[in-house]
C-alpha positions as CSV (number, residue, x, y, z in Angstrom):
1,M,111.9,0.7,-47.6
2,C,115.3,1.1,-48.5
3,G,116.2,4.0,-46.3
4,W,120.1,3.9,-47.2
5,L,119.3,4.2,-50.9
6,P,118.7,8.1,-51.1
7,R,121.8,8.8,-49.1
8,L,123.9,6.9,-51.4
9,G,122.2,8.2,-54.2
10,E,122.6,11.8,-53.3
11,H,126.5,11.2,-52.4
12,C,127.1,9.5,-55.8
13,N,125.3,12.2,-57.5
14,G,127.8,15.0,-56.0
15,V,130.8,12.6,-56.5
16,M,129.9,12.5,-60.4
17,S,128.7,16.3,-60.4
18,Y,132.4,17.0,-58.8
19,F,134.3,15.0,-61.4
20,F,132.1,15.6,-64.5
21,R,133.0,19.1,-65.3
22,D,134.7,20.6,-68.4
23,L,134.8,17.2,-70.0
24,H,136.3,17.4,-73.6
25,L,134.3,14.9,-75.7
26,S,134.8,14.7,-79.5
27,E,132.0,11.9,-80.1
28,C,128.6,11.5,-78.2
29,Q,125.8,8.8,-78.8
30,L,122.5,9.4,-77.7
31,D,119.7,6.6,-76.8
32,E,116.7,6.0,-74.7
33,L,116.2,3.0,-72.4
34,W,112.9,1.5,-71.6
35,T,111.6,0.6,-68.2
36,F,108.3,1.2,-66.1
37,I,107.4,2.6,-62.7
38,Y,104.9,0.8,-60.6
39,K,102.9,-0.3,-63.5
40,K,103.1,-0.8,-67.2
41,E,101.4,1.9,-69.3
42,D,98.6,-0.3,-70.6
43,R,97.6,-1.1,-66.9
44,L,97.2,2.4,-65.7
45,T,94.0,4.1,-64.6
46,P,92.8,7.2,-66.4
47,L,93.7,8.9,-63.1
48,E,97.2,7.6,-63.1
49,Q,97.8,8.3,-66.6
50,L,96.6,11.9,-65.9
51,L,99.1,12.2,-63.2
52,G,101.9,11.0,-65.6
53,V,104.2,9.7,-62.6
54,Y,103.6,6.0,-63.1
55,G,104.0,3.7,-66.5
56,D,106.2,3.6,-69.3
57,T,109.5,5.5,-68.3
58,W,112.7,6.2,-70.5
59,V,116.3,6.5,-69.3
60,W,117.7,9.1,-71.6
61,I,121.6,8.5,-72.0
62,A,124.6,10.4,-73.5
63,F,127.5,8.2,-74.2
64,S,131.2,9.1,-74.9
65,P,132.4,5.8,-77.1
66,I,136.1,6.9,-76.8
67,F,136.2,7.0,-72.8
68,K,133.1,4.5,-72.4
69,L,131.8,7.3,-70.2
70,V,128.0,8.4,-69.4
71,P,128.3,11.9,-68.6
72,A,124.7,12.9,-68.7
73,W,121.5,10.9,-68.2
74,V,117.9,11.7,-67.6
75,I,114.6,9.7,-66.5
76,G,111.4,10.7,-68.0
77,K,108.9,10.2,-70.6
78,R,109.7,10.1,-74.3
79,T,109.2,13.7,-74.9
80,L,110.9,16.8,-76.2
81,R,111.2,18.3,-72.8
82,D,113.3,15.5,-71.5
83,A,115.2,15.3,-74.6
84,R,116.2,19.0,-73.9
85,R,116.9,18.0,-70.4
86,L,119.4,15.5,-71.5
87,I,121.1,17.8,-73.9
88,F,121.5,20.9,-71.6
89,R,122.8,18.4,-68.8
90,L,125.5,17.1,-71.1
91,K,126.3,20.8,-72.4
92,S,127.0,21.8,-68.6
93,A,129.3,19.0,-68.0
94,T,131.5,19.6,-71.2
95,D,134.1,22.4,-72.0
96,G,132.0,24.1,-74.5
97,H,133.4,22.0,-77.4
98,I,130.5,20.7,-79.4
99,P,130.9,16.9,-80.0
100,F,130.0,14.8,-83.1
101,F,126.6,13.4,-82.2
102,T,124.8,10.3,-83.5
103,S,121.3,8.9,-82.4
104,D,118.5,6.8,-83.5
105,D,115.9,8.6,-85.6
106,L,113.7,10.2,-83.0
107,P,113.0,13.7,-84.0
108,H,113.2,15.3,-80.4
109,Y,117.0,15.1,-80.4
110,A,117.3,17.3,-83.7
111,D,115.2,20.0,-81.9
112,A,117.0,19.6,-78.5
113,L,120.4,19.8,-80.2
114,L,119.2,23.1,-82.1
115,D,117.9,24.6,-78.9
116,A,121.5,23.9,-77.0
117,Y,123.7,24.2,-79.6
118,G,122.0,26.7,-82.2
119,V,122.7,30.2,-82.9
120,T,120.0,32.9,-83.2
121,V,119.7,34.6,-86.6
122,R,117.2,37.2,-87.8
123,P,116.4,36.8,-91.5
124,P,116.2,39.8,-93.8
125,R,112.9,41.8,-94.5
126,R,111.6,40.9,-97.9
127,G,110.8,44.3,-99.4
128,K,110.2,47.5,-97.4
129,R,106.9,47.2,-96.1
130,G,105.8,44.8,-93.1
131,R,107.3,43.7,-89.9
132,H,110.6,42.3,-89.6
133,P,110.6,38.4,-89.4
134,L,111.2,36.8,-86.0
135,P,114.4,35.4,-84.9
136,R,115.1,31.8,-85.8
137,R,117.3,29.1,-84.6
138,R,119.8,27.8,-86.9
139,P,122.5,25.1,-86.3
140,S,125.9,26.3,-85.4
141,P,128.5,25.6,-88.1
142,D,130.4,23.3,-85.8
143,L,127.1,21.0,-85.0
144,C,127.4,17.9,-86.8
145,Y,124.6,15.2,-86.1
146,A,123.6,12.1,-88.1
147,V,121.0,9.6,-87.2
148,V,121.0,5.9,-87.8
149,V,117.6,4.6,-89.2
150,K,116.7,1.1,-88.5
151,E,113.7,-0.5,-90.7
152,R,112.0,-3.4,-89.0
153,Q,109.6,-6.2,-90.4
154,R,107.9,-8.5,-87.5
155,G,110.5,-7.3,-84.8
156,R,113.5,-7.8,-86.9
157,V,115.8,-5.5,-88.3
158,V,115.9,-5.8,-92.1
159,R,117.6,-2.6,-93.2
160,V,120.1,0.0,-91.5
161,T,120.7,3.4,-93.4
162,T,122.2,6.6,-92.2
163,R,121.2,10.4,-92.7
164,I,122.8,13.5,-92.0
165,V,120.9,16.2,-90.1
166,Y,123.5,18.9,-89.1
167,G,126.6,19.4,-90.8
168,S,128.0,18.3,-94.2
169,K,129.2,15.0,-95.7
170,K,132.8,16.4,-95.8
171,Q,132.4,17.4,-92.0
172,I,131.4,14.1,-90.7
173,A,133.8,12.1,-93.0
174,G,136.7,14.3,-91.5
175,L,135.5,13.5,-88.0
176,L,135.0,9.8,-88.7
177,H,138.6,9.7,-90.3
178,T,140.2,11.0,-87.0
179,S,138.0,9.2,-84.5
180,P,139.9,6.5,-82.6
181,V,136.7,4.2,-82.3
182,S,134.2,5.0,-85.0
183,T,134.7,4.3,-88.6
184,T,130.9,4.8,-89.7
185,I,127.9,6.5,-88.5
186,S,126.5,4.4,-85.5
187,T,125.2,4.0,-82.2
188,Y,127.1,0.8,-81.3
189,G,128.6,2.1,-78.1
190,V,125.4,3.4,-76.5
191,E,123.5,0.2,-77.4
192,R,125.9,-2.0,-75.8
193,N,126.2,0.2,-72.8
194,N,122.4,-0.3,-72.6
195,L,122.9,-4.0,-71.8
196,T,125.6,-3.0,-69.1
197,V,123.2,-0.7,-67.4
198,R,120.4,-3.5,-67.5
199,Q,122.9,-5.8,-65.9
200,H,124.3,-3.4,-63.1
201,S,120.6,-2.2,-62.2
202,C,117.8,-5.0,-61.4
203,R,115.4,-2.5,-61.5
204,M,116.0,-2.2,-65.2
205,G,115.3,-5.9,-66.1
206,R,112.3,-6.4,-68.5
207,K,110.7,-9.4,-66.9
208,V,111.6,-9.3,-63.0
209,N,109.7,-8.4,-59.8
210,A,112.4,-5.9,-58.8
211,F,111.2,-2.9,-61.1
212,S,110.8,0.3,-59.4
213,K,107.7,1.4,-57.5
214,D,108.9,5.1,-57.1
215,H,110.4,7.6,-59.5
216,D,113.0,9.0,-56.9
217,Y,114.3,5.5,-55.8
218,L,114.9,4.4,-59.5
219,E,117.0,7.6,-59.8
220,H,118.8,7.0,-56.7
221,Q,119.6,3.2,-57.7
222,L,120.7,4.3,-61.2
223,T,123.0,6.8,-59.6
224,L,124.7,4.4,-57.4
225,A,124.8,2.2,-60.5
226,F,126.3,4.5,-62.9
227,A,129.0,5.7,-60.0
228,Y,129.9,2.2,-59.6
229,Y,130.4,1.7,-63.3
230,H,132.6,4.9,-63.9
231,F,134.8,4.6,-60.7
232,V,134.9,1.1,-59.5
233,V,134.5,-1.1,-62.5
234,P,137.4,-1.5,-65.2
235,H,136.4,-1.8,-68.7
236,R,137.8,-4.4,-70.7
237,S,138.1,-2.7,-73.9
238,L,139.9,0.3,-72.0
239,R,142.9,-2.0,-70.6
240,Q,146.3,-0.9,-71.4
241,L,149.1,-3.3,-72.2
242,L,152.0,-2.9,-69.3
243,P,155.4,-2.2,-70.5
244,R,156.8,-5.5,-68.5
245,P,154.8,-8.3,-67.3
246,I,154.5,-8.3,-63.6
247,P,154.8,-11.8,-62.0
248,T,152.0,-12.6,-59.7
249,K,151.8,-14.4,-56.4
250,G,150.5,-18.1,-56.4
251,P,151.8,-21.7,-57.0
252,R,151.9,-21.2,-60.7
253,A,154.4,-18.8,-62.4
254,T,151.9,-16.2,-64.1
255,Y,152.6,-12.9,-65.1
256,K,150.2,-9.8,-65.3
257,K,150.2,-8.3,-68.7
258,W,147.3,-5.6,-68.7
259,K,146.7,-2.5,-66.6
260,P,142.8,-2.4,-65.7
261,V,141.4,1.0,-66.4
262,T,137.9,2.5,-65.4
263,P,136.0,4.9,-67.7
264,A,136.9,7.7,-65.2
265,M,140.6,6.8,-65.6
266,A,140.4,6.9,-69.2
267,A,138.8,10.2,-69.4
268,E,141.9,11.2,-66.7
269,L,139.5,12.1,-63.8
270,T,141.0,9.6,-61.5
271,D,144.4,8.0,-61.6
272,H,143.4,4.4,-60.2
273,V,140.6,1.9,-59.9
274,W,138.7,3.0,-56.7
275,T,137.2,0.4,-54.2
276,M,133.7,0.8,-53.2
277,D,135.0,2.1,-49.6
278,E,137.0,5.0,-51.8
279,L,133.6,5.8,-53.8
280,L,131.1,5.7,-50.8
281,S,133.7,7.7,-48.5
282,F,134.7,10.3,-50.8
283,R,134.5,13.9,-49.5
284,V,133.0,16.1,-52.2
285,P,134.2,19.8,-51.5
286,P,131.5,22.2,-51.1
287,K,130.3,23.9,-54.4
288,H,131.9,27.2,-53.8
289,L,135.3,25.6,-53.8
290,W,134.7,23.9,-57.3
């Protein structure tokens, strides 16, 4: 067993919990990434299906396309309960501002967003008799959410449409107009990030023998991979042009024109590209000092 993996996973979880606080996100894309633990769903015994521990598993991801940041993620089944876990975990990492949400057409997201960002109202009673109507959840006026609907035939996408769930066309048009990265309703950022997740974590491969046999070890390994992605690996789309080219050492006269930027640097959480030693040796202050 990899005895070192739980220790690194817990450490990296503490590092990200310390830095991912009061984030100001104007956009957020939601998606689920399929994998499996121990066995695929169709190979489970009836007892294993009843336990619900093994089989098909989904990594729920909230992605910021501006900073290329993954502020929240959850491992679970494709249920409303886990969708709520993702949204509430995302809400706890932000500063209270409601970002513009986009996702695929999975209905769980709409219910989870309503639970997290909705407001409770009591409809007026009709007439003078009878009990008062029960309180209901309504979307906040600032909550904007749209979905991307993909129609497939024989495994291929043949048509892509969009639909607004919360908010008005005018609100969403204004958000897209002011967005530095998005011009249309889409989930391009989180879908591209799914490929990065699979590349950084061999346990997420589709046809490999490195799949996880235990839920906790999958969570620890993904935590380590996300910490490495956020703090150590510069993102090509985030790089910044230097005001002056810097000459580099070597036999040929070459110049460095770009400053490497990680997602944590883009979100102004750190000021330089970390090394792996810095990540694994960072001392997280006690929670009462946060």
